[in-house]
N, C-alpha and C positions, 0 to 999 in steps of 0.2 A: 427631690432636686429642683431647682430653679434654673431657668434659662433667661439670660439677659442679652438679647441679640443687639440692643442698642446701649449696653454698657449700664451701669448702676443709675444714672441720672437721665436715662433716656436719650433719644435723638435730639439733635440741634435743629430747632425749626425757626425759620425767620431769616432776618438780614443780618450779615456781619460784614461790614466793610463792602466790597464788590461782590460778595457771594451771597445767594439766597438758598435756603434749604427748605425742602418740604417731602411729604410721603406721598408717593404715588403708587397705587396697587400694592400697598404693603412694603415698599421699598424706599429707603431715603434717597432723595435725588438732590444733589447740590450742583448749581450752575451759576456762571457769572452774569452780572446785570449789564445788559448792553447800554450804550449811549446813543442818544439821538444825534443825527446829523442834519445840518441845514440843507445840504446838497447830497444827491444821490447819483451813483454812477449808472450807465445805461444798464449794466449787468443787474445791479440792484433793482432797477425800476422794472425790468423785465421779470424778475424773480416775483416782485410784488403782484406784477399783473397775473403771472402764471398762477399764484396762490389764490388771488381773487377769483379768477375764472374757475378754478377748481373747487372753490367754496361755493360758488353760485351753482355749480352743477351738483354737488353732493348734498347741499343743504335740504332741498326737497325729499331727497331719497333716504334720509335719516332713518326712518322705520324699517326700510328694507335692508340698509347696510348693518344695522345693529344686529339683525338675525344672519345676514349672509356672512359676515366676518367674525361673527362671535366665536366659532370654533378656532379660528387662526389666532384670535386675541387671547384665548385661555392660556394661563401660566406665563404670560409675558407682561411687561410694564406698558404695552401699547393697548389702546382701546380700539373699537371697531373703526371709529372715524379716523384715527391715526393711520391705520392700515389703508383704508380706502383713499385717503389723501395722498399717502406716500405712492401707491400704485398709479393712480390717475394723474397726479402732477407730472410724474416722469414718462408715462406711456400714452396718454389720452389727449394730449394737446398738440396743436399744430400752429404754424405761422410764426412770425417774429414780432417782438415789441415793437410798435404799440398795438398790433393786430393779432394777438393770440387768441386762439378760439379752440373749442372742443372738437376732437376727432372722435364723433360717436361710435364709429366702428371699432375703436380701440378702447372704450371704456370698460374698466374692469369692476364687477360687481361682486365677485367671489372668486376664490382661489383655492383649489384643492384637487384630490386625485379620484373622487368619486366619478364613475362613468356617466357621461352626458348620453341623452338619446340621440339616435341617429335619425336623419331625415326630418329635422325640425323645419316646420313651415309656418307662414303666416298669411293670413288673408284678411282684407278689410271688407266689412260688410255694412249695410246701412244702419246698423245698431252698435257697431263695435269692432273688436279685432278677435278673430278665431286663430288659435295657435293649436298645431298638431304635431304628432311626433309618432316614431315606431316605438312600440311596447317592448320589443325583444332587447335584451341587454340590460343589466342592472337588476336590481330587486324590485318586485312588483309594488311593494309598500314604500318605496322611496317618495319622498315629497317633492312636488313641482313648485317651483318659485318663479312668478312672472312679473314682468314690469313693462308696461307701456309709457314711456316718458314724453311729456309734452314741453319742449324747451321754451316755447313761446310763453307758456303760462308758469313755467317752474313747478309743475306739479307731475305726479305719476299715478297711474292706475294699475291695478293688478293685485296680487296677493303673495304674502310670504308663505302661505299654506293653502296653494291653489287646488290641489287635488294629488291623488297617487299617480305614480308613473305609469301604472297599468291603464288609467283612464284614457290615455291616448290623445286627449284634446283639452283644451280649456278656452272659455269664452270671455273675453273682457269687455264688459258694456261700456260704451260711450254715449251717454244720453244726449249731450250737446252736439248738434250737427256742425256748428262752427269748429269745434274741436276735431272733428273727424276730417275736416279739410286743411287743418294745420299740420305742421311738422310733428310726426310721431316717430320714436325711436324704440325698438322693441327688444327685450331681452328676457333670458331665462336661465335658470340654473336647477340642479337637483341636489337634495339634501336626504341623508339617510333618516329612516324613521326614528332610530335611537339618538339622533343629533350628534353624532360623533364623526360623520364624514360629510363633505360637501364637494360638488364639482366646480370646475371652472365655469364662469359665466359664459353664456353664448350670445353673441349679437345676431338677431334674426334679420334685421334690416330696418329700412326706413319707408315711411309713407309720406306723400306730398312733398318730397324734396327738403332741401336745407334752407332755412331762412338766410338772408345776406348777411355778411359780417358788417363790422363798422366801417371798414375800408370801402367796401362796395356800396354801403348806404350813402357814404359821404360823395362818392363819384355820382350816384343817381341824384342826389340832391343838387349838386353843381349843375348837373345836366339839365334838370327841370328848370333851375334858375334861368339858364342860357336860353332854353326852349321858350320860357314865358316871355322873355325879352325879344326874342326872335319874332314870335307871333304878333307881339305889339308893333314892332318896326314893319313887319311884312304888311300888315293891315294898313297901316298910314302910308307906306310906300307905294302900294299898289292904288291907293286913293288917290294921291298925288300924281301918280303917273298918268292916270286917266285925265286929270285936270290939265296937265302940262303937255298932253300929247298934241303934236303939232307945232309947238312953240320952238323957235329957232334957237333959242338960248333958255336953258334951264336954270332956275334959281339956285343960290348958294345952299339954302335950306334943302332943297330936293337932292343936291349933289351929295351932301354929307349924309343924308338919310339913306341914299342909295349905296354909299360906301359902307355904312354900319350894316346894312341888309345883307351886303356881300360877304363881309367879314364874319358875321353871326352864321350864315349859311355854311361857309367853309368849316368853321369851327365845329358846328354840330355834326358834320359828316365824319370827322375824325375824333370826336371827343367820347371817351368811355363813360358808361353808365346809362347808356341808352336802355329804356325798358325792354324786356324780351318779348 
């Protein structure tokens, strides 16, 4: 007996009118072809930026995600990257367009019902990041997956097969001293030894604070420009003030310079973006 799941002539693959068909994970998928617009709504632009921010986040994590979402992707038409994108685009972003950013405390790197370890801790040393946990609970042979993510460089350190649960700790070396002083976000999850179950990912926390976003960086750049001009004006103002001391009438050039000095001084007092 023969089976013809796609009919005697097979599935229709390719473009017909406004429809395009293809096979994805063993299933025939048909969708309409979108059309390009010369102008985009604010909602569309926000969605584009949200997707771009999500892709920038997940791109360097691909090897980790391919393992951590593999169980959930089994038997579906979705792949690991599809799942990671869906979770994080919905849950791990903050801010409004055009200043959408990642909320690293809400990043999802795995989703499942395997028990996570209690008392997960992290500590920064001179050579890297030490992660530890209680060994009670769960199966001793469960696999620990660890990630130390460096947003500034777009890379991660760690392992998809770091150690067994009963090890109780794992050390992630960070050779470059510069990286130890930059923003680091730390995550962990647990996977069964037979590869059939996985836990939710756990956010352990941040080292060295979070880098300023585009909006804050723009404010700082504007502040520095005004501060640079103020320094130039103040130097000339005090030089001329010394020269004109004792004169009954000050020159127009000096009065204009004095006015600019006062305006810039007042502006800097209330201007956002001042370095901390």
